[in-house]
KELO-167863 format. One record per residue: residue number from 0; residue in three letters; x, y, z of N, C-alpha, C in turn. Coordinates in steps of 0.02 Angstrom, whole numbers, plus 50000, padded with zeros to 5 digits. Layout:
     i    aa     n.X     n.Y     n.Z    ca.X    ca.Y    ca.Z     c.X     c.Y     c.Z
   NUM   ALA       X       Y       Z       X       Y       Z       X       Y       Z
...
//
This chain:
     i    aa     n.X     n.Y     n.Z    ca.X    ca.Y    ca.Z     c.X     c.Y     c.Z
     0   MET   49477   53098   52751   49548   53116   52759   49576   53133   52690
     1   ALA   49613   53187   52684   49639   53211   52620   49694   53164   52595
     2   LYS   49698   53158   52529   49748   53116   52498   49817   53148   52505
     3   ARG   49869   53108   52518   49936   53134   52524   49962   53157   52457
     4   ASP   50006   53206   52458   50037   53231   52397   50077   53175   52365
     5   PHE   50070   53166   52298   50102   53111   52264   50178   53114   52268
     6   TYR   50206   53175   52267   50279   53181   52274   50301   53160   52344
     7   GLU   50261   53176   52393   50277   53155   52462   50273   53079   52468
     8   VAL   50224   53049   52435   50216   52976   52438   50279   52941   52414
     9   LEU   50308   52965   52357   50368   52933   52329   50433   52961   52359
    10   GLY   50428   53016   52397   50487   53044   52428   50533   53079   52379
    11   VAL   50504   53113   52329   50545   53150   52280   50522   53223   52278
    12   SER   50564   53266   52250   50546   53336   52243   50504   53346   52180
    13   ARG   50473   53404   52174   50432   53418   52115   50474   53427   52052
    14   SER   50538   53437   52060   50582   53444   52002   50616   53379   51983
    15   ALA   50596   53323   52014   50628   53258   52002   50619   53237   51929
    16   SER   50670   53205   51901   50667   53181   51833   50627   53116   51829
    17   ALA   50611   53094   51768   50573   53033   51758   50610   52973   51787
    18   ASP   50677   52970   51779   50716   52915   51807   50715   52915   51883
    19   GLU   50719   52975   51912   50717   52979   51986   50649   52957   52013
    20   ILE   50595   52975   51977   50528   52954   51998   50522   52878   51993
    21   LYS   50548   52849   51939   50544   52777   51930   50584   52740   51983
    22   LYS   50644   52764   51998   50685   52732   52050   50652   52737   52118
    23   ALA   50622   52795   52133   50589   52804   52197   50529   52757   52204
    24   TYR   50491   52749   52149   50434   52703   52151   50457   52631   52161
    25   ARG   50510   52611   52126   50534   52542   52133   50556   52528   52205
    26   LYS   50589   52578   52236   50610   52570   52305   50551   52561   52352
    27   LYS   50499   52603   52343   50438   52598   52384   50401   52532   52371
    28   ALA   50397   52514   52307   50360   52453   52289   50393   52391   52319
    29   ILE   50459   52389   52317   50494   52331   52347   50487   52332   52422
    30   GLN   50490   52392   52452   50484   52397   52526   50416   52372   52551
    31   TYR   50363   52389   52514   50296   52371   52537   50265   52314   52497
    32   HIS   50306   52279   52459   50280   52225   52417   50244   52172   52459
    33   PRO   50186   52149   52437   50147   52099   52476   50186   52036   52492
    34   ASP   50234   52017   52448   50272   51957   52461   50320   51966   52519
    35   LYS   50342   52028   52533   50386   52042   52589   50347   52059   52652
    36   ASN   50282   52073   52645   50240   52093   52701   50175   52053   52702
    37   PRO   50178   51988   52706   50117   51947   52702   50068   51964   52758
    38   GLY   50005   51977   52738   49953   51990   52787   49955   52059   52818
    39   ASN   50001   52102   52795   50008   52169   52824   49964   52217   52783
    40   LYS   49906   52234   52810   49859   52278   52774   49888   52347   52763
    41   GLU   49923   52374   52812   49952   52441   52805   50003   52443   52749
    42   ALA   50045   52391   52744   50095   52388   52691   50061   52383   52623
    43   GLU   50007   52345   52619   49971   52338   52556   49942   52405   52533
    44   GLU   49915   52445   52581   49888   52510   52564   49943   52558   52540
    45   LYS   50001   52554   52573   50058   52596   52551   50083   52575   52482
    46   PHE   50080   52510   52469   50099   52485   52403   50052   52513   52349
    47   LYS   49987   52512   52363   49938   52539   52316   49946   52615   52308
    48   GLU   49960   52648   52364   49969   52721   52363   50029   52740   52319
    49   ALA   50083   52702   52325   50142   52715   52284   50127   52703   52210
    50   ALA   50088   52650   52196   50069   52636   52126   50027   52692   52097
    51   GLU   49981   52718   52138   49939   52773   52115   49981   52835   52099
    52   ALA   50028   52851   52144   50071   52909   52133   50113   52900   52070
    53   TYR   50140   52840   52061   50183   52828   52002   50143   52830   51937
    54   GLU   50081   52806   51939   50040   52807   51878   50031   52878   51852
    55   VAL   50023   52926   51899   50013   52996   51879   50079   53029   51861
    56   LEU   50130   53022   51904   50192   53059   51895   50236   53031   51839
    57   SER   50223   52969   51817   50261   52941   51762   50232   52961   51694
    58   SER   50173   52991   51695   50142   53014   51632   50152   53089   51627
    59   PRO   50187   53113   51575   50199   53186   51569   50135   53227   51569
    60   GLU   50083   53202   51535   50020   53239   51531   49986   53242   51599
    61   LYS   49980   53184   51633   49947   53183   51699   49988   53222   51749
    62   LYS   50055   53217   51745   50098   53254   51792   50088   53329   51785
    63   GLN   50082   53352   51721   50073   53424   51710   50007   53448   51739
    64   ARG   49953   53409   51730   49888   53427   51757   49888   53425   51833
    65   TYR   49923   53375   51862   49926   53369   51934   49966   53427   51964
    66   ASP   50022   53446   51932   50062   53502   51956   50023   53567   51956
    67   GLN   49979   53575   51907   49943   53638   51899   49880   53641   51942
    68   TYR   49842   53586   51943   49776   53587   51975   49770   53539   52035
    69   GLY   49820   53498   52047   49814   53450   52102   49768   53393   52082
    70   GLU   49737   53363   52132   49695   53304   52122   49637   53317   52075
    71   ALA   49606   53376   52080   49547   53391   52038   49564   53393   51964
    72   GLY   49625   53411   51947   49644   53417   51877   49647   53351   51841
    73   LEU   49647   53294   51878   49651   53229   51846   49582   53199   51834
    74   GLY   49529   53233   51857   49463   53202   51854   49423   53214   51792
    75   GLY   49441   53263   51752   49399   53282   51696   49388   53227   51646
    76   GLY   49438   53186   51633   49430   53136   51581   49441   53067   51605
    77   SER   49437   53053   51669   49449   52986   51694   49399   52968   51747
    78   GLN   49397   52905   51763   49352   52882   51814   49391   52867   51878
    79   GLY   49424   52917   51903   49461   52908   51964   49534   52897   51949
    80   PHE   49577   52897   51999   49648   52890   51989   49667   52818   52004
    81   GLY   49720   52797   51972   49738   52728   51968   49738   52686   52030
    82   GLY   49785   52698   52076   49797   52650   52130   49738   52635   52172
    83   GLN   49697   52685   52188   49641   52673   52233   49587   52631   52201
    84   ASN   49585   52627   52134   49534   52588   52101   49562   52523   52073
    85   MET   49625   52510   52083   49656   52451   52055   49654   52392   52103
    86   SER   49649   52333   52074   49663   52274   52114   49738   52264   52113
    87   MET   49762   52218   52154   49834   52206   52153   49856   52176   52086
    88   ASP   49812   52137   52055   49829   52110   51989   49839   52166   51939
    89   ASP   49797   52217   51942   49803   52273   51895   49871   52308   51904
    90   ILE   49891   52317   51966   49954   52352   51979   50012   52313   51951
    91   PHE   50013   52247   51961   50068   52207   51937   50069   52201   51861
    92   SER   50008   52201   51831   50006   52197   51758   50031   52262   51726
    93   MET   50019   52320   51759   50041   52384   51732   50114   52399   51746
    94   PHE   50137   52382   51806   50203   52403   51827   50250   52344   51844
    95   GLY   50231   52285   51820   50270   52225   51839   50343   52229   51820
    96   ASP   50358   52263   51764   50427   52267   51741   50470   52308   51789
    97   ILE   50439   52348   51831   50477   52390   51879   50515   52346   51928
    98   PHE   50487   52287   51944   50515   52247   51999   50572   52201   51977
    99   GLY   50581   52194   51912   50634   52150   51889   50615   52077   51901
   100   SER   50665   52034   51908   50652   51963   51916   50644   51941   51988
   101   GLY   50647   51987   52034   50643   51969   52105   50575   51945   52127
   102   PHE   50523   51965   52089   50455   51947   52109   50418   51922   52048
   103   GLY   50371   51878   52060   50327   51855   52007   50265   51897   52004
   104   SER   50216   51874   51964   50153   51911   51961   50111   51898   52023
   105   PHE   50067   51944   52037   50025   51938   52097   49985   51874   52093
   106   GLY   49985   51835   52145   49951   51771   52145   49999   51715   52126
   107   GLY   50061   51731   52107   50105   51678   52086   50174   51684   52116
   108   PHE   50185   51730   52163   50252   51735   52192   50252   51705   52261
   109   GLY   50311   51685   52283   50317   51657   52350   50279   51592   52358
   110   GLY   50272   51553   52304   50238   51489   52312   50164   51493   52305
   111   GLY   50136   51550   52282   50065   51553   52268   50026   51593   52318
   112   ARG   50025   51658   52309   49985   51701   52353   49913   51696   52333
   113   SER   49868   51698   52381   49797   51691   52367   49770   51752   52331
   114   GLN   49721   51741   52287   49688   51795   52251   49620   51808   52283
   115   GLN   49621   51838   52340   49560   51852   52376   49523   51910   52344
   116   ARG   49458   51905   52347   49416   51957   52319   49417   52019   52364
   117   VAL   49421   52078   52332   49419   52141   52369   49355   52178   52349
   118   ASN   49312   52192   52397   49251   52228   52383   49265   52300   52364
   119   ARG   49223   52328   52321   49230   52399   52303   49163   52434   52312
   120   GLY   49165   52491   52344   49104   52530   52354   49080   52561   52289
   121   SER   49017   52578   52287   48988   52608   52226   49007   52682   52222
   122   ASP   49006   52708   52161   49020   52779   52150   48958   52821   52168
   123   LEU   48970   52883   52186   48916   52931   52199   48922   52988   52149
   124   ARG   48865   53015   52130   48865   53072   52084   48829   53131   52116
   125   VAL   48861   53189   52115   48831   53250   52142   48836   53305   52090
   126   LYS   48791   53354   52094   48792   53412   52049   48815   53473   52089
   127   VAL   48860   53511   52060   48885   53571   52092   48872   53631   52046
   128   ARG   48836   53681   52070   48821   53741   52031   48874   53794   52045
   129   LEU   48900   53823   51991   48952   53873   51996   48931   53937   51960
   130   ASN   48947   53994   51990   48936   54056   51954   48997   54071   51911
   131   LEU   48992   54122   51869   49045   54136   51820   49111   54154   51855
   132   LYS   49106   54189   51910   49168   54208   51945   49204   54147   51972
   133   GLU   49167   54098   51998   49197   54036   52022   49229   53997   51965
   134   ILE   49197   53998   51908   49224   53962   51850   49289   53994   51826
   135   VAL   49291   54060   51825   49350   54096   51801   49409   54088   51849
   136   ASN   49396   54091   51913   49451   54091   51963   49465   54023   51994
   137   GLY   49421   53974   51983   49428   53911   52019   49403   53919   52090
   138   VAL   49383   53864   52122   49352   53871   52188   49356   53805   52226
   139   GLU   49354   53810   52291   49346   53751   52334   49275   53751   52362
   140   LYS   49241   53694   52355   49173   53687   52380   49171   53633   52433
   141   LYS   49136   53648   52487   49124   53597   52538   49051   53575   52532
   142   ILE   49042   53510   52522   48974   53484   52515   48964   53426   52564
   143   LYS   48903   53421   52588   48885   53366   52633   48853   53311   52592
   144   VAL   48880   53251   52597   48858   53195   52557   48831   53140   52602
   145   ASN   48770   53117   52588   48743   53058   52622   48768   52996   52586
   146   LYS   48800   52952   52623   48833   52895   52592   48843   52839   52643
   147   TYR   48866   52782   52619   48886   52728   52664   48957   52742   52688
   148   VAL   48966   52736   52753   49032   52747   52783   49051   52684   52822
   149   GLY   49115   52678   52837   49138   52620   52875   49109   52619   52945
   150   CYS   49091   52560   52968   49063   52553   53035   49116   52569   53088
   151   SER   49101   52615   53132   49150   52636   53183   49157   52585   53239
   152   VAL   49107   52543   53247   49108   52494   53302   49158   52438   53287
   153   CYS   49156   52412   53226   49199   52355   53208   49258   52376   53164
   154   GLY   49264   52442   53151   49318   52465   53108   49309   52446   53035
   155   GLY   49247   52433   53016   49233   52417   52947   49243   52344   52928
   156   THR   49261   52302   52977   49274   52232   52962   49211   52189   52959
   157   GLY   49158   52212   52992   49096   52173   52996   49096   52122   53052
   158   ALA   49152   52114   53085   49158   52063   53138   49158   52096   53207
   159   HIS   49129   52063   53255   49127   52088   53323   49198   52095   53350
   160   GLY   49214   52156   53374   49281   52168   53399   49333   52176   53345
   161   GLY   49311   52170   53282   49357   52178   53226   49401   52119   53211
   162   SER   49391   52062   53247   49437   52006   53237   49404   51938   53242
   163   SER   49338   51934   53237   49303   51870   53243   49297   51837   53175
   164   PHE   49354   51809   53151   49356   51776   53086   49384   51705   53092
   165   SER   49367   51665   53044   49399   51600   53036   49413   51590   52962
   166   THR   49465   51552   52947   49482   51538   52877   49428   51496   52845
   167   CYS   49410   51514   52785   49358   51477   52749   49381   51405   52738
   168   SER   49339   51358   52758   49358   51287   52752   49352   51261   52681
   169   THR   49314   51297   52639   49305   51274   52570   49365   51291   52527
   170   CYS   49388   51353   52531   49445   51374   52488   49510   51378   52527
   171   HIS   49507   51367   52593   49566   51369   52637   49601   51437   52634
   172   GLY   49559   51489   52627   49586   51557   52630   49607   51587   52564
   173   SER   49604   51550   52510   49627   51575   52445   49576   51620   52412
   174   GLY   49512   51611   52428   49460   51651   52397   49433   51622   52332
   175   HIS   49464   51567   52309   49439   51536   52248   49445   51460   52253
   176   VAL   49407   51426   52214   49410   51352   52213   49428   51330   52143
   177   THR   49466   51276   52140   49488   51248   52076   49455   51181   52065
   178   ARG   49431   51171   52005   49398   51108   51987   49432   51079   51926
   179   ILE   49438   51013   51925   49467   50977   51868   49414   50932   51839
   180   ALA   49402   50939   51775   49351   50899   51742   49382   50860   51685
   181   ASN   49359   50798   51676   49383   50757   51620   49340   50770   51559
   182   THR   49372   50789   51504   49337   50802   51441   49369   50761   51386
   183   ILE   49339   50764   51326   49367   50726   51270   49436   50753   51250
   184   LEU   49450   50814   51272   49516   50844   51258   49565   50832   51314
   185   GLY   49544   50795   51364   49587   50782   51422   49561   50819   51483
   186   GLN   49601   50824   51533   49581   50858   51595   49584   50934   51586
   187   MET   49529   50966   51608   49524   51039   51604   49519   51067   51675
   188   GLN   49559   51117   51691   49559   51148   51757   49526   51217   51754
   189   THR   49478   51228   51798   49445   51293   51801   49449   51320   51872
   190   SER   49449   51387   51877   49451   51419   51943   49394   51469   51947
   191   SER   49360   51471   52005   49303   51516   52014   49302   51542   52085
   192   VAL   49262   51595   52096   49257   51624   52162   49226   51574   52210
   193   CYS   49254   51570   52269   49229   51523   52319   49156   51541   52337
   194   PRO   49110   51493   52332   49040   51507   52346   49025   51515   52421
   195   THR   49070   51491   52463   49057   51494   52535   49074   51563   52564
   196   CYS   49133   51589   52546   49155   51653   52574   49149   51710   52523
   197   GLN   49124   51696   52464   49116   51746   52411   49183   51778   52392
   198   GLY   49236   51739   52396   49301   51762   52373   49342   51798   52425
   199   GLU   49317   51805   52486   49354   51842   52538   49405   51799   52575
   200   GLY   49399   51734   52571   49448   51690   52602   49438   51679   52676
   201   LYS   49388   51713   52706   49375   51705   52778   49301   51712   52792
   202   ILE   49282   51686   52849   49213   51686   52871   49207   51723   52937
   203   ILE   49157   51766   52943   49145   51801   53007   49111   51752   53055
   204   THR   49142   51742   53111   49113   51696   53161   49066   51731   53209
   205   ASN   49075   51795   53218   49032   51833   53263   49021   51902   53232
   206   ARG   48962   51913   53203   48949   51975   53166   48941   52035   53213
   207   CYS   48962   52093   53187   48953   52156   53223   48878   52172   53227
   208   SER   48854   52188   53285   48783   52202   53294   48762   52270   53266
   209   ASN   48811   52314   53257   48795   52381   53232   48783   52383   53156
   210   CYS   48823   52346   53120   48818   52345   53046   48793   52279   53019
   211   GLN   48778   52231   53063   48753   52165   53044   48803   52128   52999
   212   GLY   48866   52140   53011   48917   52103   52975   48937   52133   52908
   213   GLU   48906   52189   52888   48922   52219   52823   48984   52263   52825
   214   GLY   49000   52291   52882   49058   52335   52888   49043   52406   52867
   215   ILE   48982   52421   52846   48964   52489   52826   48895   52507   52855
   216   VAL   48885   52571   52867   48821   52596   52892   48806   52662   52855
   217   LYS   48744   52683   52855   48725   52746   52824   48751   52804   52867
   218   GLY   48779   52853   52834   48806   52911   52870   48813   52969   52822
   219   GLU   48854   53017   52841   48866   53075   52799   48937   53099   52808
   220   GLU   48961   53137   52760   49029   53163   52763   49031   53231   52728
   221   VAL   49067   53277   52756   49079   53342   52724   49143   53336   52684
   222   ILE   49137   53345   52618   49194   53334   52573   49213   53400   52540
   223   THR   49278   53415   52540   49303   53474   52507   49323   53456   52436
   224   ILE   49295   53491   52388   49309   53478   52317   49346   53538   52288
   225   ARG   49403   53527   52261   49441   53580   52228   49424   53579   52154
   226   ILE   49394   53633   52129   49372   53637   52060   49418   53685   52023
   227   PRO   49453   53662   51971   49500   53706   51936   49464   53759   51894
   228   ALA   49499   53812   51879   49471   53865   51836   49459   53839   51766
   229   GLY   49406   53863   51735   49393   53846   51665   49347   53788   51652
   230   VAL   49319   53759   51705   49272   53703   51694   49210   53729   51657
   231   ALA   49173   53682   51628   49115   53701   51588   49054   53659   51606
   232   GLU   48997   53682   51585   48933   53647   51595   48939   53575   51569
   233   GLY   48919   53527   51610   48919   53457   51590   48985   53421   51602
   234   MET   49038   53457   51620   49102   53424   51634   49097   53385   51699
   235   GLN   49130   53328   51702   49127   53286   51761   49197   53276   51790
   236   LEU   49204   53291   51855   49266   53280   51891   49257   53219   51935
   237   SER   49313   53186   51950   49311   53126   51992   49356   53136   52052
   238   VAL   49328   53126   52112   49367   53129   52174   49375   53058   52199
   239   SER   49435   53032   52195   49447   52962   52210   49435   52946   52284
   240   GLY   49402   52890   52295   49394   52864   52363   49342   52900   52405
   241   LYS   49302   52946   52376   49253   52983   52416   49181   52961   52401
   242   GLY   49174   52903   52369   49107   52875   52358   49085   52834   52417
   243   ASN   49041   52785   52405   49018   52742   52459   49074   52697   52483
   244   ALA   49077   52687   52550   49125   52640   52578   49107   52570   52555
   245   ALA   49158   52527   52551   49147   52458   52528   49133   52412   52588
   246   ARG   49099   52358   52574   49085   52309   52627   49150   52279   52653
   247   ARG   49152   52272   52718   49206   52238   52753   49276   52259   52731
   248   GLY   49288   52324   52735   49356   52350   52727   49381   52351   52656
   249   GLY   49337   52351   52606   49360   52353   52537   49379   52424   52515
   250   ILE   49384   52432   52450   49405   52496   52421   49344   52540   52409
   251   PRO   49343   52602   52436   49284   52645   52426   49277   52667   52353
   252   GLY   49215   52684   52334   49202   52709   52267   49225   52781   52260
   253   ASP   49210   52810   52204   49230   52879   52189   49169   52926   52194
   254   LEU   49184   52989   52203   49133   53041   52201   49138   53076   52133
   255   LEU   49085   53072   52093   49084   53102   52027   49047   53169   52032
   256   VAL   49081   53222   52013   49054   53290   52021   49035   53317   51952
   257   LEU   48970   53329   51942   48945   53355   51879   48938   53431   51885
   258   ILE   48970   53468   51839   48972   53540   51841   48909   53570   51808
   259   GLN   48878   53617   51842   48823   53655   51814   48840   53730   51820
   260   GLU   48826   53768   51766   48842   53839   51766   48779   53881   51779
   261   GLU   48787   53931   51821   48734   53980   51831   48740   54035   51778
   262   GLU   48684   54057   51752   48686   54108   51700   48704   54176   51730
   263   HIS   48750   54211   51696   48771   54277   51719   48721   54329   51694
   264   PRO   48705   54380   51733   48655   54429   51712   48677   54472   51653
   265   GLU   48742   54479   51640   48765   54524   51587   48811   54491   51536
   266   LEU   48849   54442   51558   48899   54412   51514   48875   54344   51489
   267   ILE   48889   54330   51425   48870   54267   51394   48933   54228   51378
   268   ARG   48934   54164   51396   48993   54123   51383   48989   54092   51314
   269   ASP   49045   54094   51277   49053   54060   51214   49119   54024   51215
   270   GLU   49118   53960   51238   49179   53922   51251   49221   53961   51302
   271   ASN   49281   53983   51284   49322   54020   51332   49317   54096   51325
   272   ASP   49277   54118   51276   49265   54190   51268   49202   54210   51305
   273   LEU   49199   54275   51322   49138   54304   51351   49113   54358   51303
   274   ILE   49047   54365   51300   49016   54414   51256   48975   54462   51297
   275   TYR   48983   54527   51283   48942   54578   51316   48910   54621   51262
   276   ASN   48844   54628   51265   48807   54670   51218   48801   54741   51247
   277   LEU   48836   54788   51214   48836   54858   51237   48786   54899   51196
   278   PHE   48736   54927   51229   48687   54969   51195   48703   55043   51209
   279   MET   48708   55082   51155   48725   55153   51161   48672   55195   51125
   280   THR   48666   55258   51148   48619   55303   51115   48648   55328   51049
   281   PHE   48605   55353   51006   48627   55379   50941   48679   55435   50949
   282   PRO   48668   55484   50993   48719   55537   51003   48786   55509   51026
   283   GLN   48786   55458   51070   48848   55429   51093   48886   55396   51035
   284   MET   48848   55362   50991   48880   55329   50934   48912   55381   50887
   285   VAL   48878   55437   50880   48902   55489   50833   48961   55527   50863
   286   LEU   48955   55547   50926   49005   55590   50958   49060   55551   50993
   287   GLY   49049   55487   51006   49097   55449   51046   49083   55456   51120
   288   ALA   49105   55408   51159   49092   55410   51232   49139   55362   51268
   289   ALA   49149   55374   51332   49185   55328   51375   49133   55289   51415
   290   VAL   49134   55223   51411   49084   55182   51444   49118   55130   51489
   291   GLU   49081   55106   51538   49105   55053   51582   49080   54985   51557
   292   ILE   49127   54938   51552   49110   54870   51529   49120   54822   51588
   293   PRO   49070   54782   51605   49079   54734   51660   49123   54676   51639
   294   THR   49169   54657   51684   49207   54595   51676   49186   54550   51734
   295   VAL   49218   54492   51739   49199   54445   51792   49213   54474   51861
   296   ASP   49270   54507   51869   49291   54529   51935   49277   54603   51949
   297   SER   49270   54644   51897   49262   54716   51908   49233   54747   51845
   298   LYS   49245   54812   51836   49225   54847   51776   49285   54883   51747
   299   VAL   49287   54889   51680   49341   54925   51647   49312   54979   51603
   300   LYS   49348   55035   51597   49325   55090   51554   49351   55080   51483
   301   VAL   49306   55088   51436   49323   55080   51365   49302   55142   51327
   302   LYS   49345   55168   51284   49328   55227   51244   49298   55204   51177
   303   ILE   49237   55226   51165   49204   55212   51101   49216   55271   51055
   304   GLU   49250   55259   51000   49269   55313   50955   49207   55344   50922
   305   ALA   49212   55409   50906   49158   55443   50870   49147   55410   50802
   306   GLY   49083   55402   50785   49066   55372   50721   49068   55296   50720
   307   THR   49073   55266   50779   49071   55192   50782   49005   55166   50755
   308   GLN   49009   55116   50712   48948   55089   50682   48918   55034   50726
   309   SER   48851   55031   50725   48817   54978   50761   48837   54910   50732
   310   GLY   48851   54863   50775   48873   54796   50753   48948   54786   50760
   311   LYS   48986   54839   50773   49058   54833   50782   49073   54791   50844
   312   ILE   49126   54751   50840   49146   54709   50896   49215   54731   50921
   313   LEU   49219   54747   50985   49282   54765   51017   49307   54704   51056
   314   ARG   49371   54692   51052   49399   54633   51086   49444   54655   51144
   315   LEU   49427   54634   51205   49469   54646   51264   49506   54582   51278
   316   ARG   49568   54580   51259   49606   54517   51262   49621   54497   51335
   317   GLY   49615   54432   51346   49632   54403   51411   49581   54416   51465
   318   LYS   49521   54443   51447   49470   54456   51496   49415   54402   51496
   319   GLY   49431   54345   51463   49382   54291   51461   49396   54238   51513
   320   ILE   49387   54174   51495   49391   54118   51541   49455   54079   51529
   321   PRO   49492   54060   51582   49553   54020   51572   49536   53951   51543
   322   ASP   49580   53925   51502   49571   53857   51477   49584   53808   51534
   323   VAL   49541   53758   51541   49546   53711   51597   49611   53672   51594
   324   ASN   49641   53665   51534   49704   53629   51527   49765   53674   51531
   325   GLY   49753   53739   51544   49808   53785   51552   49833   53817   51488
   326   TYR   49795   53810   51433   49817   53838   51369   49788   53908   51359
   327   GLY   49812   53956   51397   49793   54025   51387   49724   54042   51416
   328   ARG   49699   54099   51392   49636   54126   51418   49597   54159   51362
   329   GLY   49532   54154   51365   49489   54184   51313   49485   54259   51320
   330   ASP   49446   54290   51275   49439   54363   51272   49367   54383   51290
   331   LEU   49359   54447   51303   49292   54477   51312   49275   54515   51249
   332   LEU   49222   54494   51215   49201   54525   51153   49142   54572   51168
   333   VAL   49151   54636   51151   49100   54686   51163   49065   54702   51097
   334   LYS   49002   54683   51092   48963   54698   51032   48925   54763   51042
   335   VAL   48939   54812   50998   48909   54878   51005   48843   54881   50966
   336   HIS   48790   54903   50999   48725   54911   50968   48699   54982   50981
   337   VAL   48663   55009   50933   48631   55074   50944   48561   55061   50972
   338   TRP   48545   55101   51023   48478   55095   51054   48432   55146   51021
   339   ILE   48377   55121   50993   48329   55163   50959   48268   55173   51003
   340   PRO   48253   55235   51023   48193   55246   51064   48130   55232   51023
   341   LYS   48080   55204   51057   48017   55186   51024   47968   55245   51020
   342   LYS   47973   55291   51067   47926   55348   51068   47965   55413   51071
   343   LEU   47942   55462   51031   47973   55528   51029   47919   55582   51038
   344   ASN   47937   55636   51071   47890   55693   51075   47899   55736   51013
   345   SER   47858   55786   51006   47858   55828   50946   47924   55865   50937
   346   GLU   47953   55889   50991   48016   55926   50986   48072   55880   50962
   347   GLU   48074   55819   50988   48125   55771   50968   48117   55752   50894
   348   LYS   48056   55744   50872   48044   55729   50802   48069   55785   50756
   349   LYS   48056   55847   50776   48078   55904   50736   48154   55906   50731
   350   LEU   48188   55893   50786   48261   55893   50786   48288   55839   50739
   351   LEU   48259   55780   50741   48282   55726   50697   48267   55742   50623
   352   GLU   48210   55772   50611   48193   55791   50542   48242   55843   50515
   353   LYS   48263   55888   50560   48312   55938   50540   48380   55907   50526
   354   LEU   48399   55859   50570   48463   55825   50560   48464   55788   50494
   355   GLU   48408   55760   50475   48404   55719   50415   48419   55760   50352
   356   THR   48408   55826   50355   48420   55869   50297   48492   55893   50293
   357   MET   48531   55882   50346   48600   55905   50347   48645   55855   50309
   358   PRO   48700   55881   50279   48742   55839   50236   48768   55774   50269
   359   SER   48792   55780   50331   48821   55721   50363   48770   55666   50376
   360   PHE   48705   55685   50379   48654   55635   50394   48612   55617   50333
   361   SER   48624   55651   50277   48583   55638   50217   48618   55594   50167
   362   GLU   48683   55577   50180   48719   55534   50133   48689   55463   50135
   363   ASN   48694   55430   50078   48671   55361   50074   48719   55317   50113
   364   PRO   48696   55284   50167   48741   55243   50208   48771   55185   50170
   365   ASN   48738   55162   50116   48766   55106   50078   48833   55123   50047
   366   ASN   48841   55189   50030   48905   55209   50000   48962   55210   50051
   367   GLN   48944   55208   50114   48996   55211   50166   49014   55142   50192
   368   ASP   48979   55090   50168   48992   55023   50194   49063   55000   50179
   369   LYS   49091   54966   50226   49157   54936   50215   49149   54869   50180
   370   SER   49203   54846   50150   49202   54781   50119   49198   54727   50173
   371   PHE   49181   54666   50152   49177   54609   50199   49243   54599   50235
   372   PHE   49298   54602   50200   49363   54589   50231   49383   54644   50280
   373   GLU   49362   54706   50267   49376   54760   50314   49337   54751   50379
   374   LYS   49274   54727   50372   49233   54714   50432   49264   54657   50474
   375   MET   49289   54606   50441   49320   54551   50477   49383   54574   50513
   376   LYS   49418   54622   50481   49479   54649   50513   49460   54686   50576
   377   ASP   49404   54723   50575   49381   54759   50634   49366   54712   50692
   378   ILE   49337   54655   50675   49317   54607   50728   49378   54582   50766
   379   PHE   49433   54571   50731   49492   54540   50763   49548   54589   50777
   380   GLU   49532   54653   50776   49585   54702   50790   49600   54704   50865
//
């Protein structure tokens, strides 16, 4: 299921100010706060969803990337997006000041909420091969992934009928046990995960026969991945919540997408620039010619001036690759080379020998060389 738009989650417009976003998040957070909705799984998920939206929209940099590229734009330098990978403790530690004095920290409000363990599914890594056109324009890819999915029989709970649970008698549902030990420094109190329920606070009394109580089974899913323009070989994107499902209704892992580039038959990538090696005949170089240059999407006609020297670089601005962060676009650099035939017949040799005696072809080319700074000017003209 696709992730909801972050602006829709908070109920604000895309032009909302930072204060409006903060106020909207506070309203949602208080509405779905675990202390006001004890035991309500749906409210807890909405609470996390609002925290995830606020984490992105409250950051100018993340907000700009999200506005431009959507969910995929946040994956290049992070391991998933906040709320879906956070525990409730993480959310309160990051955004606790939003709530004011009305609530305490998670695990300490309302007389002591239990700190039950939440399982998290493992991340998955896939490789996606892109051609140059897909890299330049951005693309959506649908891929089939073999992964652990939630058990459809028990709804991912691991229990028969989805409700065969009893409160753990060891921790009484808290998910942790507290021990007090007498030391030379006095009494010391320690807290650890309950060994009986492994921190879940409950015990399955009748396991699901389909998943054997795990809440997950092997399956597959077709996932749509939106890849922004300008990605590069080795870049990794993260799709939150599309990894392996977690045991017994926990938080799913992420899908990590590793970008691989297919080599283009004519164009060479150099960061955000593209390079094309243009080979021309000697007569074309001397007389000038109109030639077709391939770009990513089509071909463009370029006039090569008479007397163009081999090694000259022509710059076609804006015909390269967009920057993945939205900072402009690279150029297409056309390197001009003269093509020298390896074999000549007798008539061709005679013509060249005759040309060599003529004034325009007998001058010492070293006397015609431009200075280093003039050549550099040609490159960037």
